[in-house]
All heavy atoms as TSV, in Angstrom:
chain	resi	resn	atom	element	x	y	z
A	1	MET	N	N	0.805	-1.141	-0.015
A	1	MET	CA	C	0.047	0.006	0.026
A	1	MET	C	C	0.801	1.213	-0.034
A	1	MET	O	O	0.574	2.227	-0.678
A	1	MET	CB	C	-0.878	-0.035	1.247
A	1	MET	CG	C	-1.728	1.246	1.262
A	1	MET	SD	S	-2.828	1.375	2.684
A	1	MET	CE	C	-1.671	1.924	3.976
A	2	ALA	N	N	1.987	1.233	0.823
A	2	ALA	CA	C	2.745	2.454	0.839
A	2	ALA	C	C	3.362	2.768	-0.468
A	2	ALA	O	O	3.418	3.946	-0.845
A	2	ALA	CB	C	3.851	2.180	1.953
A	3	ALA	N	N	3.788	1.752	-1.245
A	3	ALA	CA	C	4.443	2.014	-2.583
A	3	ALA	C	C	3.373	2.685	-3.464
A	3	ALA	O	O	3.710	3.587	-4.224
A	3	ALA	CB	C	4.928	0.687	-3.148
A	4	SER	N	N	2.115	2.118	-3.443
A	4	SER	CA	C	1.141	2.769	-4.275
A	4	SER	C	C	0.775	4.157	-3.890
A	4	SER	O	O	0.527	5.016	-4.845
A	4	SER	CB	C	-0.152	1.884	-4.153
A	4	SER	OG	O	-0.021	0.633	-4.672
A	5	LEU	N	N	0.686	4.485	-2.653
A	5	LEU	CA	C	0.408	5.778	-2.180
A	5	LEU	C	C	1.530	6.725	-2.527
A	5	LEU	O	O	1.307	7.933	-3.043
A	5	LEU	CB	C	0.273	5.835	-0.665
A	5	LEU	CG	C	-1.019	5.205	-0.067
A	5	LEU	CD1	C	-0.991	5.232	1.465
A	5	LEU	CD2	C	-2.251	5.879	-0.682
A	6	ARG	N	N	2.778	6.298	-2.428
A	6	ARG	CA	C	3.943	7.176	-2.860
A	6	ARG	C	C	4.022	7.427	-4.386
A	6	ARG	O	O	4.491	8.449	-4.819
A	6	ARG	CB	C	5.211	6.526	-2.341
A	6	ARG	CG	C	5.301	6.529	-0.829
A	6	ARG	CD	C	6.687	6.160	-0.341
A	6	ARG	NE	N	7.682	7.078	-0.732
A	6	ARG	CZ	C	7.930	8.255	-0.067
A	6	ARG	NH1	N	7.153	8.598	0.940
A	6	ARG	NH2	N	8.895	9.104	-0.585
A	7	GLU	N	N	3.527	6.462	-5.154
A	7	GLU	CA	C	3.495	6.586	-6.579
A	7	GLU	C	C	2.378	7.404	-7.190
A	7	GLU	O	O	2.274	7.833	-8.304
A	7	GLU	CB	C	3.626	5.247	-7.211
A	7	GLU	CG	C	4.846	4.460	-6.995
A	7	GLU	CD	C	4.900	3.018	-7.544
A	7	GLU	OE1	O	3.865	2.697	-8.193
A	7	GLU	OE2	O	5.792	2.337	-7.288
A	8	CYS	N	N	1.382	7.575	-6.309
A	8	CYS	CA	C	0.146	8.285	-6.721
A	8	CYS	C	C	0.390	9.758	-7.124
A	8	CYS	O	O	1.005	10.456	-6.419
A	8	CYS	CB	C	-0.931	8.109	-5.681
A	8	CYS	SG	S	-2.565	8.755	-6.089
A	9	SER	N	N	-0.132	10.186	-8.233
A	9	SER	CA	C	0.062	11.538	-8.737
A	9	SER	C	C	-1.013	12.509	-8.202
A	9	SER	O	O	-0.898	13.663	-8.114
A	9	SER	CB	C	0.143	11.597	-10.225
A	9	SER	OG	O	-1.145	11.080	-10.786
A	10	ALA	N	N	-2.045	11.850	-7.678
A	10	ALA	CA	C	-3.150	12.709	-7.015
A	10	ALA	C	C	-2.727	13.002	-5.572
A	10	ALA	O	O	-1.854	12.569	-4.999
A	10	ALA	CB	C	-4.467	11.824	-6.924
A	11	ALA	N	N	-3.535	14.023	-4.972
A	11	ALA	CA	C	-3.288	14.333	-3.664
A	11	ALA	C	C	-3.631	13.237	-2.710
A	11	ALA	O	O	-4.679	12.622	-2.914
A	11	ALA	CB	C	-4.068	15.605	-3.392
A	12	VAL	N	N	-2.786	12.875	-1.714
A	12	VAL	CA	C	-3.020	11.744	-0.896
A	12	VAL	C	C	-2.944	12.257	0.634
A	12	VAL	O	O	-1.957	13.029	0.868
A	12	VAL	CB	C	-1.952	10.674	-1.040
A	12	VAL	CG1	C	-2.122	9.474	0.021
A	12	VAL	CG2	C	-1.978	10.069	-2.462
A	13	MET	N	N	-3.892	11.895	1.383
A	13	MET	CA	C	-3.843	12.158	2.847
A	13	MET	C	C	-4.023	10.781	3.509
A	13	MET	O	O	-4.902	9.934	3.220
A	13	MET	CB	C	-5.011	13.075	3.264
A	13	MET	CG	C	-4.802	14.489	2.664
A	13	MET	SD	S	-6.143	15.556	3.112
A	13	MET	CE	C	-5.883	15.743	4.894
A	14	LEU	N	N	-3.196	10.533	4.497
A	14	LEU	CA	C	-3.176	9.329	5.223
A	14	LEU	C	C	-3.145	9.746	6.722
A	14	LEU	O	O	-2.311	10.533	7.210
A	14	LEU	CB	C	-1.917	8.492	4.960
A	14	LEU	CG	C	-1.597	7.244	5.764
A	14	LEU	CD1	C	-2.608	6.271	5.450
A	14	LEU	CD2	C	-0.217	6.831	5.459
A	15	SER	N	N	-4.095	9.153	7.553
A	15	SER	CA	C	-4.162	9.444	8.946
A	15	SER	C	C	-3.886	8.280	9.820
A	15	SER	O	O	-4.169	7.071	9.351
A	15	SER	CB	C	-5.434	10.161	9.334
A	15	SER	OG	O	-6.528	9.208	9.244
A	16	GLY	N	N	-3.329	8.461	10.967
A	16	GLY	CA	C	-2.998	7.365	11.818
A	16	GLY	C	C	-2.192	7.900	13.025
A	16	GLY	O	O	-2.144	9.116	13.258
A	17	TYR	N	N	-1.596	7.010	13.762
A	17	TYR	CA	C	-0.832	7.336	14.845
A	17	TYR	C	C	0.596	7.273	14.585
A	17	TYR	O	O	1.046	6.429	13.769
A	17	TYR	CB	C	-1.184	6.542	16.135
A	17	TYR	CG	C	-2.640	6.706	16.571
A	17	TYR	CD1	C	-3.524	5.636	16.262
A	17	TYR	CD2	C	-3.131	7.789	17.047
A	17	TYR	CE1	C	-4.803	5.774	16.636
A	17	TYR	CE2	C	-4.456	8.014	17.417
A	17	TYR	CZ	C	-5.292	6.923	17.156
A	17	TYR	OH	O	-6.600	7.119	17.472
A	18	SER	N	N	1.387	8.157	15.124
A	18	SER	CA	C	2.813	8.162	14.831
A	18	SER	C	C	3.504	6.875	15.219
A	18	SER	O	O	3.138	6.290	16.171
A	18	SER	CB	C	3.457	9.300	15.644
A	18	SER	OG	O	4.822	9.413	15.344
A	19	SER	N	N	4.324	6.457	14.301
A	19	SER	CA	C	5.117	5.174	14.568
A	19	SER	C	C	6.371	5.196	13.804
A	19	SER	O	O	6.557	5.918	12.739
A	19	SER	CB	C	4.228	3.920	14.190
A	19	SER	OG	O	4.237	3.858	12.688
A	20	SER	N	N	7.426	4.345	14.167
A	20	SER	CA	C	8.615	4.367	13.415
A	20	SER	C	C	8.382	3.820	11.957
A	20	SER	O	O	9.023	4.342	11.045
A	20	SER	CB	C	9.565	3.420	14.181
A	20	SER	OG	O	9.083	2.218	14.339
A	21	LEU	N	N	7.425	3.012	11.765
A	21	LEU	CA	C	7.053	2.447	10.420
A	21	LEU	C	C	6.592	3.623	9.541
A	21	LEU	O	O	7.101	3.825	8.446
A	21	LEU	CB	C	6.141	1.300	10.407
A	21	LEU	CG	C	5.660	0.789	9.111
A	21	LEU	CD1	C	6.915	0.198	8.279
A	21	LEU	CD2	C	4.600	-0.282	9.255
A	22	TYR	N	N	5.599	4.310	9.970
A	22	TYR	CA	C	5.063	5.467	9.225
A	22	TYR	C	C	6.159	6.532	8.930
A	22	TYR	O	O	6.300	7.107	7.794
A	22	TYR	CB	C	3.852	6.029	9.929
A	22	TYR	CG	C	2.545	5.323	9.684
A	22	TYR	CD1	C	1.623	5.199	10.739
A	22	TYR	CD2	C	2.195	4.843	8.360
A	22	TYR	CE1	C	0.429	4.562	10.508
A	22	TYR	CE2	C	0.998	4.271	8.217
A	22	TYR	CZ	C	0.169	4.064	9.181
A	22	TYR	OH	O	-1.076	3.464	9.051
A	23	GLU	N	N	7.008	6.701	9.966
A	23	GLU	CA	C	7.986	7.729	9.824
A	23	GLU	C	C	9.036	7.279	8.757
A	23	GLU	O	O	9.443	8.148	7.926
A	23	GLU	CB	C	8.743	8.007	11.202
A	23	GLU	CG	C	9.755	9.167	11.145
A	23	GLU	CD	C	9.068	10.429	10.804
A	23	GLU	OE1	O	7.917	10.718	11.102
A	23	GLU	OE2	O	9.729	11.254	10.116
A	24	ALA	N	N	9.346	6.007	8.710
A	24	ALA	CA	C	10.358	5.503	7.596
A	24	ALA	C	C	9.612	5.563	6.349
A	24	ALA	O	O	10.324	5.850	5.301
A	24	ALA	CB	C	10.605	4.077	8.006
A	25	LEU	N	N	8.326	5.325	6.238
A	25	LEU	CA	C	7.584	5.335	4.871
A	25	LEU	C	C	7.307	6.681	4.455
A	25	LEU	O	O	7.291	6.926	3.224
A	25	LEU	CB	C	6.390	4.322	4.972
A	25	LEU	CG	C	6.627	2.926	5.240
A	25	LEU	CD1	C	5.264	2.227	5.466
A	25	LEU	CD2	C	7.399	2.286	4.017
A	26	PHE	N	N	6.795	7.635	5.326
A	26	PHE	CA	C	6.321	8.921	4.906
A	26	PHE	C	C	6.934	10.011	5.671
A	26	PHE	O	O	6.290	11.083	5.679
A	26	PHE	CB	C	4.757	8.896	5.150
A	26	PHE	CG	C	4.062	7.807	4.421
A	26	PHE	CD1	C	3.551	6.610	5.175
A	26	PHE	CD2	C	3.838	7.748	3.115
A	26	PHE	CE1	C	2.916	5.558	4.531
A	26	PHE	CE2	C	3.139	6.733	2.388
A	26	PHE	CZ	C	2.815	5.651	3.116
A	27	GLY	N	N	8.082	9.844	6.238
A	27	GLY	CA	C	8.726	10.858	6.803
A	27	GLY	C	C	9.035	12.193	6.105
A	27	GLY	O	O	9.122	13.284	6.573
A	28	ASP	N	N	9.114	11.983	4.839
A	28	ASP	CA	C	9.414	13.156	3.947
A	28	ASP	C	C	8.142	13.863	3.521
A	28	ASP	O	O	8.250	14.829	2.815
A	28	ASP	CB	C	10.309	12.732	2.757
A	28	ASP	CG	C	9.699	11.600	1.878
A	28	ASP	OD1	O	8.867	10.840	2.409
A	28	ASP	OD2	O	9.979	11.520	0.652
A	29	TRP	N	N	7.035	13.246	3.836
A	29	TRP	CA	C	5.700	13.910	3.454
A	29	TRP	C	C	5.348	15.055	4.470
A	29	TRP	O	O	6.002	15.132	5.541
A	29	TRP	CB	C	4.648	12.943	3.458
A	29	TRP	CG	C	4.465	12.086	2.343
A	29	TRP	CD1	C	5.549	11.700	1.457
A	29	TRP	CD2	C	3.430	11.345	1.710
A	29	TRP	NE1	N	5.258	10.888	0.463
A	29	TRP	CE2	C	3.890	10.623	0.632
A	29	TRP	CE3	C	2.116	11.233	2.165
A	29	TRP	CZ2	C	3.069	9.845	-0.045
A	29	TRP	CZ3	C	1.285	10.408	1.419
A	29	TRP	CH2	C	1.753	9.716	0.342
A	30	HIS	N	N	4.570	15.899	4.122
A	30	HIS	CA	C	3.958	17.023	4.962
A	30	HIS	C	C	3.216	16.299	6.084
A	30	HIS	O	O	2.491	15.308	5.849
A	30	HIS	CB	C	3.068	17.981	4.201
A	30	HIS	CG	C	3.769	18.563	3.024
A	30	HIS	ND1	N	4.581	19.730	3.222
A	30	HIS	CD2	C	3.871	18.220	1.775
A	30	HIS	CE1	C	5.094	20.045	1.971
A	30	HIS	NE2	N	4.689	19.164	1.160
A	31	GLN	N	N	3.343	16.819	7.363
A	31	GLN	CA	C	2.641	16.265	8.396
A	31	GLN	C	C	1.849	17.292	9.232
A	31	GLN	O	O	2.418	18.426	9.402
A	31	GLN	CB	C	3.656	15.611	9.397
A	31	GLN	CG	C	4.356	14.342	8.734
A	31	GLN	CD	C	5.273	13.725	9.740
A	31	GLN	OE1	O	5.089	13.820	10.929
A	31	GLN	NE2	N	6.305	13.176	9.247
A	32	VAL	N	N	0.715	16.957	9.858
A	32	VAL	CA	C	0.065	17.839	10.810
A	32	VAL	C	C	-0.174	16.818	11.934
A	32	VAL	O	O	-0.747	15.718	11.721
A	32	VAL	CB	C	-1.180	18.365	10.216
A	32	VAL	CG1	C	-1.976	19.114	11.278
A	32	VAL	CG2	C	-0.854	19.415	9.177
A	33	GLN	N	N	0.007	17.266	13.158
A	33	GLN	CA	C	-0.291	16.440	14.252
A	33	GLN	C	C	-1.490	17.036	15.011
A	33	GLN	O	O	-1.518	18.358	15.185
A	33	GLN	CB	C	0.866	16.429	15.234
A	33	GLN	CG	C	2.074	15.729	14.723
A	33	GLN	CD	C	3.336	15.717	15.621
A	33	GLN	OE1	O	3.253	16.187	16.767
A	33	GLN	NE2	N	4.368	15.151	15.167
A	34	ILE	N	N	-2.413	16.316	15.389
A	34	ILE	CA	C	-3.695	16.784	15.957
A	34	ILE	C	C	-3.894	16.029	17.359
A	34	ILE	O	O	-3.845	14.785	17.340
A	34	ILE	CB	C	-4.909	16.382	15.065
A	34	ILE	CG1	C	-4.639	16.979	13.689
A	34	ILE	CG2	C	-6.171	16.909	15.582
A	34	ILE	CD1	C	-5.636	16.428	12.654
A	35	SER	N	N	-4.163	16.777	18.351
A	35	SER	CA	C	-4.526	16.274	19.641
A	35	SER	C	C	-5.900	15.542	19.409
A	35	SER	O	O	-6.826	16.078	18.941
A	35	SER	CB	C	-4.672	17.340	20.804
A	35	SER	OG	O	-3.422	17.833	20.973
A	36	ALA	N	N	-6.035	14.321	19.971
A	36	ALA	CA	C	-7.208	13.512	19.846
A	36	ALA	C	C	-7.543	12.693	21.058
A	36	ALA	O	O	-6.622	12.527	21.959
A	36	ALA	CB	C	-7.101	12.551	18.637
A	37	ARG	N	N	-8.711	12.225	21.164
A	37	ARG	CA	C	-9.133	11.216	22.205
A	37	ARG	C	C	-9.381	9.962	21.528
A	37	ARG	O	O	-10.116	9.859	20.617
A	37	ARG	CB	C	-10.291	11.790	22.843
A	37	ARG	CG	C	-10.735	11.465	24.144
A	37	ARG	CD	C	-9.705	11.651	25.166
A	37	ARG	NE	N	-10.201	12.229	26.354
A	37	ARG	CZ	C	-9.477	12.250	27.500
A	37	ARG	NH1	N	-8.330	11.604	27.544
A	37	ARG	NH2	N	-9.957	12.865	28.572
A	38	SER	N	N	-8.718	8.932	22.067
A	38	SER	CA	C	-8.876	7.588	21.523
A	38	SER	C	C	-9.838	6.722	22.431
A	38	SER	O	O	-9.731	6.832	23.628
A	38	SER	CB	C	-7.476	6.908	21.502
A	38	SER	OG	O	-7.650	5.495	21.140
A	39	ASP	N	N	-10.613	5.921	21.821
A	39	ASP	CA	C	-11.372	5.018	22.553
A	39	ASP	C	C	-10.693	4.107	23.430
A	39	ASP	O	O	-11.211	3.648	24.586
A	39	ASP	CB	C	-12.368	4.324	21.687
A	39	ASP	CG	C	-13.382	5.092	20.839
A	39	ASP	OD1	O	-13.720	6.172	21.414
A	39	ASP	OD2	O	-13.814	4.653	19.872
A	40	ASN	N	N	-9.553	3.790	22.976
A	40	ASN	CA	C	-8.598	2.836	23.766
A	40	ASN	C	C	-7.748	3.590	24.786
A	40	ASN	O	O	-6.977	2.978	25.497
A	40	ASN	CB	C	-7.661	2.083	22.862
A	40	ASN	CG	C	-8.526	1.179	21.950
A	40	ASN	OD1	O	-9.602	0.719	22.418
A	40	ASN	ND2	N	-8.113	0.891	20.752
A	41	ALA	N	N	-7.778	4.894	24.827
A	41	ALA	CA	C	-6.943	5.706	25.748
A	41	ALA	C	C	-7.869	6.572	26.581
A	41	ALA	O	O	-7.858	7.907	26.418
A	41	ALA	CB	C	-5.918	6.433	24.957
A	42	LEU	N	N	-8.703	6.076	27.391
A	42	LEU	CA	C	-9.737	6.877	28.069
A	42	LEU	C	C	-9.231	7.897	29.005
A	42	LEU	O	O	-9.882	8.944	29.147
A	42	LEU	CB	C	-10.634	5.930	28.903
A	42	LEU	CG	C	-11.435	4.798	27.961
A	42	LEU	CD1	C	-12.189	3.870	28.966
A	42	LEU	CD2	C	-12.373	5.477	26.925
A	43	ASP	N	N	-8.097	7.717	29.523
A	43	ASP	CA	C	-7.575	8.655	30.522
A	43	ASP	C	C	-6.430	9.526	30.027
A	43	ASP	O	O	-5.732	10.205	30.690
A	43	ASP	CB	C	-7.014	7.887	31.775
A	43	ASP	CG	C	-8.206	7.145	32.500
A	43	ASP	OD1	O	-9.185	7.628	32.484
A	43	ASP	OD2	O	-7.808	6.127	33.073
A	44	ARG	N	N	-6.187	9.568	28.721
A	44	ARG	CA	C	-5.122	10.409	28.149
A	44	ARG	C	C	-5.396	10.774	26.745
A	44	ARG	O	O	-6.207	10.041	26.051
A	44	ARG	CB	C	-3.812	9.691	28.209
A	44	ARG	CG	C	-3.641	8.383	27.442
A	44	ARG	CD	C	-2.346	7.702	27.561
A	44	ARG	NE	N	-2.272	6.451	26.925
A	44	ARG	CZ	C	-2.092	6.262	25.642
A	44	ARG	NH1	N	-1.771	7.193	24.890
A	44	ARG	NH2	N	-2.156	5.064	25.141
A	45	ASP	N	N	-4.919	11.879	26.302
A	45	ASP	CA	C	-4.982	12.237	24.902
A	45	ASP	C	C	-3.928	11.509	24.088
A	45	ASP	O	O	-2.942	11.131	24.647
A	45	ASP	CB	C	-4.756	13.852	24.829
A	45	ASP	CG	C	-5.957	14.566	25.320
A	45	ASP	OD1	O	-7.029	14.057	25.364
A	45	ASP	OD2	O	-5.707	15.705	25.829
A	46	VAL	N	N	-4.191	11.355	22.796
A	46	VAL	CA	C	-3.205	10.823	21.880
A	46	VAL	C	C	-2.995	11.832	20.804
A	46	VAL	O	O	-3.744	12.739	20.675
A	46	VAL	CB	C	-3.740	9.484	21.271
A	46	VAL	CG1	C	-3.881	8.410	22.368
A	46	VAL	CG2	C	-5.060	9.642	20.571
A	47	ILE	N	N	-1.990	11.637	20.127
A	47	ILE	CA	C	-1.682	12.491	18.874
A	47	ILE	C	C	-1.933	11.764	17.620
A	47	ILE	O	O	-1.360	10.648	17.306
A	47	ILE	CB	C	-0.207	12.926	18.909
A	47	ILE	CG1	C	0.064	13.694	20.239
A	47	ILE	CG2	C	0.048	13.817	17.687
A	47	ILE	CD1	C	-0.613	15.001	20.408
A	48	GLU	N	N	-2.871	12.270	16.827
A	48	GLU	CA	C	-3.178	11.639	15.486
A	48	GLU	C	C	-2.227	12.384	14.532
A	48	GLU	O	O	-2.121	13.637	14.599
A	48	GLU	CB	C	-4.610	11.761	15.061
A	48	GLU	CG	C	-4.868	11.171	13.791
A	48	GLU	CD	C	-6.370	10.937	13.499
A	48	GLU	OE1	O	-7.142	11.309	14.349
A	48	GLU	OE2	O	-6.652	10.632	12.358
A	49	VAL	N	N	-1.699	11.858	13.524
A	49	VAL	CA	C	-0.861	12.511	12.429
A	49	VAL	C	C	-1.623	12.272	11.141
A	49	VAL	O	O	-2.152	11.198	10.825
A	49	VAL	CB	C	0.534	11.871	12.424
A	49	VAL	CG1	C	1.368	12.531	11.314
A	49	VAL	CG2	C	1.206	11.891	13.798
A	50	VAL	N	N	-1.617	13.316	10.355
A	50	VAL	CA	C	-2.089	13.325	8.963
A	50	VAL	C	C	-0.818	13.576	8.123
A	50	VAL	O	O	-0.198	14.621	8.278
A	50	VAL	CB	C	-3.133	14.286	8.812
A	50	VAL	CG1	C	-3.576	14.369	7.285
A	50	VAL	CG2	C	-4.432	14.114	9.633
A	51	TRP	N	N	-0.561	12.617	7.267
A	51	TRP	CA	C	0.538	12.737	6.337
A	51	TRP	C	C	-0.057	13.111	4.859
A	51	TRP	O	O	-1.097	12.594	4.473
A	51	TRP	CB	C	1.339	11.477	6.161
A	51	TRP	CG	C	2.169	11.017	7.367
A	51	TRP	CD1	C	3.431	11.355	7.658
A	51	TRP	CD2	C	1.670	10.242	8.498
A	51	TRP	NE1	N	3.826	10.803	8.825
A	51	TRP	CE2	C	2.660	10.066	9.395
A	51	TRP	CE3	C	0.456	9.595	8.775
A	51	TRP	CZ2	C	2.687	9.317	10.522
A	51	TRP	CZ3	C	0.341	8.884	9.957
A	51	TRP	CH2	C	1.458	8.771	10.803
A	52	SER	N	N	0.648	13.905	4.156
A	52	SER	CA	C	0.193	14.325	2.853
A	52	SER	C	C	1.342	14.437	1.873
A	52	SER	O	O	2.321	15.029	2.269
A	52	SER	CB	C	-0.730	15.509	2.887
A	52	SER	OG	O	-1.156	15.847	1.599
A	53	ASN	N	N	1.079	14.082	0.733
A	53	ASN	CA	C	2.158	14.362	-0.337
A	53	ASN	C	C	2.007	15.793	-0.952
A	53	ASN	O	O	2.781	16.052	-1.851
A	53	ASN	CB	C	1.995	13.224	-1.416
A	53	ASN	CG	C	0.742	13.357	-2.268
A	53	ASN	OD1	O	-0.271	13.904	-1.872
A	53	ASN	ND2	N	0.715	12.585	-3.354
A	54	ARG	N	N	1.162	16.540	-0.405
A	54	ARG	CA	C	1.032	17.889	-0.745
A	54	ARG	C	C	0.977	18.753	0.453
A	54	ARG	O	O	0.593	18.269	1.607
A	54	ARG	CB	C	-0.287	18.149	-1.447
A	54	ARG	CG	C	-0.531	17.347	-2.661
A	54	ARG	CD	C	0.161	17.951	-3.960
A	54	ARG	NE	N	-0.345	17.289	-5.176
A	54	ARG	CZ	C	0.036	16.195	-5.684
A	54	ARG	NH1	N	0.777	15.419	-4.957
A	54	ARG	NH2	N	-0.447	15.785	-6.834
A	55	PRO	N	N	1.324	20.086	0.415
A	55	PRO	CA	C	1.268	20.879	1.647
A	55	PRO	C	C	-0.152	20.962	2.077
A	55	PRO	O	O	-1.081	20.927	1.298
A	55	PRO	CB	C	1.643	22.309	1.210
A	55	PRO	CG	C	2.526	22.034	-0.094
A	55	PRO	CD	C	1.931	20.789	-0.659
A	56	LEU	N	N	-0.411	20.957	3.378
A	56	LEU	CA	C	-1.702	21.047	4.018
A	56	LEU	C	C	-1.997	22.368	4.432
A	56	LEU	O	O	-1.242	22.887	5.382
A	56	LEU	CB	C	-1.795	19.969	5.146
A	56	LEU	CG	C	-1.698	18.558	4.764
A	56	LEU	CD1	C	-1.408	17.669	6.011
A	56	LEU	CD2	C	-2.868	18.059	4.046
A	57	GLY	N	N	-3.039	23.018	3.979
A	57	GLY	CA	C	-3.396	24.372	4.459
A	57	GLY	C	C	-4.118	24.223	5.833
A	57	GLY	O	O	-4.595	23.223	6.210
A	58	ASP	N	N	-4.138	25.420	6.452
A	58	ASP	CA	C	-4.836	25.384	7.797
A	58	ASP	C	C	-6.326	25.510	7.689
A	58	ASP	O	O	-7.005	25.482	8.651
A	58	ASP	CB	C	-4.294	26.579	8.606
A	58	ASP	CG	C	-4.499	27.923	7.965
A	58	ASP	OD1	O	-5.108	27.985	6.883
A	58	ASP	OD2	O	-4.091	28.947	8.509
A	59	PHE	N	N	-6.889	25.495	6.502
A	59	PHE	CA	C	-8.325	25.553	6.272
A	59	PHE	C	C	-9.046	24.258	6.722
A	59	PHE	O	O	-10.200	24.242	6.914
A	59	PHE	CB	C	-8.635	25.878	4.810
A	59	PHE	CG	C	-8.256	24.764	3.900
A	59	PHE	CD1	C	-9.048	23.688	3.494
A	59	PHE	CD2	C	-6.920	24.876	3.228
A	59	PHE	CE1	C	-8.631	22.791	2.758
A	59	PHE	CE2	C	-6.573	23.916	2.396
A	59	PHE	CZ	C	-7.342	22.895	2.153
A	60	LEU	N	N	-8.249	23.131	6.831
A	60	LEU	CA	C	-8.867	21.907	7.338
A	60	LEU	C	C	-9.032	21.716	8.852
A	60	LEU	O	O	-9.657	20.868	9.281
A	60	LEU	CB	C	-7.929	20.740	6.826
A	60	LEU	CG	C	-7.904	20.543	5.243
A	60	LEU	CD1	C	-6.897	19.539	4.966
A	60	LEU	CD2	C	-9.257	20.296	4.683
A	61	TRP	N	N	-8.274	22.557	9.574
A	61	TRP	CA	C	-8.154	22.260	11.075
A	61	TRP	C	C	-8.836	23.302	11.814
A	61	TRP	O	O	-8.840	24.531	11.605
A	61	TRP	CB	C	-6.614	22.218	11.329
A	61	TRP	CG	C	-5.956	21.505	10.339
A	61	TRP	CD1	C	-5.013	21.944	9.529
A	61	TRP	CD2	C	-6.016	20.123	10.021
A	61	TRP	NE1	N	-4.500	21.055	8.665
A	61	TRP	CE2	C	-5.132	19.906	8.966
A	61	TRP	CE3	C	-6.817	19.051	10.382
A	61	TRP	CZ2	C	-4.969	18.664	8.342
A	61	TRP	CZ3	C	-6.660	17.795	9.813
A	61	TRP	CH2	C	-5.742	17.694	8.800
A	62	HIS	N	N	-9.356	22.843	12.971
A	62	HIS	CA	C	-9.997	23.624	13.927
A	62	HIS	C	C	-9.426	23.307	15.242
A	62	HIS	O	O	-9.265	22.040	15.549
A	62	HIS	CB	C	-11.534	23.458	14.013
A	62	HIS	CG	C	-12.215	23.747	12.703
A	62	HIS	ND1	N	-12.490	25.049	12.318
A	62	HIS	CD2	C	-12.674	22.921	11.726
A	62	HIS	CE1	C	-13.053	24.971	11.121
A	62	HIS	NE2	N	-13.224	23.753	10.783
A	63	GLY	N	N	-9.048	24.222	16.082
A	63	GLY	CA	C	-8.348	23.877	17.369
A	63	GLY	C	C	-6.923	23.755	17.279
A	63	GLY	O	O	-6.265	24.370	16.422
A	64	ASP	N	N	-6.319	23.112	18.150
A	64	ASP	CA	C	-4.818	22.984	18.359
A	64	ASP	C	C	-4.272	21.898	17.436
A	64	ASP	O	O	-4.603	20.796	17.516
A	64	ASP	CB	C	-4.438	22.742	19.791
A	64	ASP	CG	C	-4.799	23.808	20.738
A	64	ASP	OD1	O	-4.842	24.943	20.330
A	64	ASP	OD2	O	-5.046	23.593	21.866
A	65	VAL	N	N	-3.356	22.353	16.475
A	65	VAL	CA	C	-2.666	21.436	15.706
A	65	VAL	C	C	-1.169	21.879	15.732
A	65	VAL	O	O	-0.857	23.052	15.917
A	65	VAL	CB	C	-3.228	21.410	14.234
A	65	VAL	CG1	C	-4.585	21.005	14.182
A	65	VAL	CG2	C	-3.017	22.780	13.511
A	66	ILE	N	N	-0.351	20.906	15.347
A	66	ILE	CA	C	1.076	21.182	15.190
A	66	ILE	C	C	1.437	20.809	13.859
A	66	ILE	O	O	1.395	19.617	13.400
A	66	ILE	CB	C	1.875	20.313	16.265
A	66	ILE	CG1	C	1.371	20.553	17.669
A	66	ILE	CG2	C	3.365	20.622	16.093
A	66	ILE	CD1	C	1.860	19.484	18.555
A	67	ALA	N	N	1.856	21.776	13.035
A	67	ALA	CA	C	2.209	21.577	11.599
A	67	ALA	C	C	3.637	21.275	11.500
A	67	ALA	O	O	4.506	21.593	12.251
A	67	ALA	CB	C	1.890	22.857	10.748
């Protein structure tokens, strides 16, 4: 899947949680980190990451994000 996403000429956005695997595969892509609440993390916040092969504008985000 990662190879197909990297070869895609269209705009691609991939969301998930930060990991060494995603960093190795998509570390050179644009990233935005978003504070989130996970169903599996009832007592703590988690950070969701959106990776994109294009720059991400701030028009998509509401609240606190780290670009």
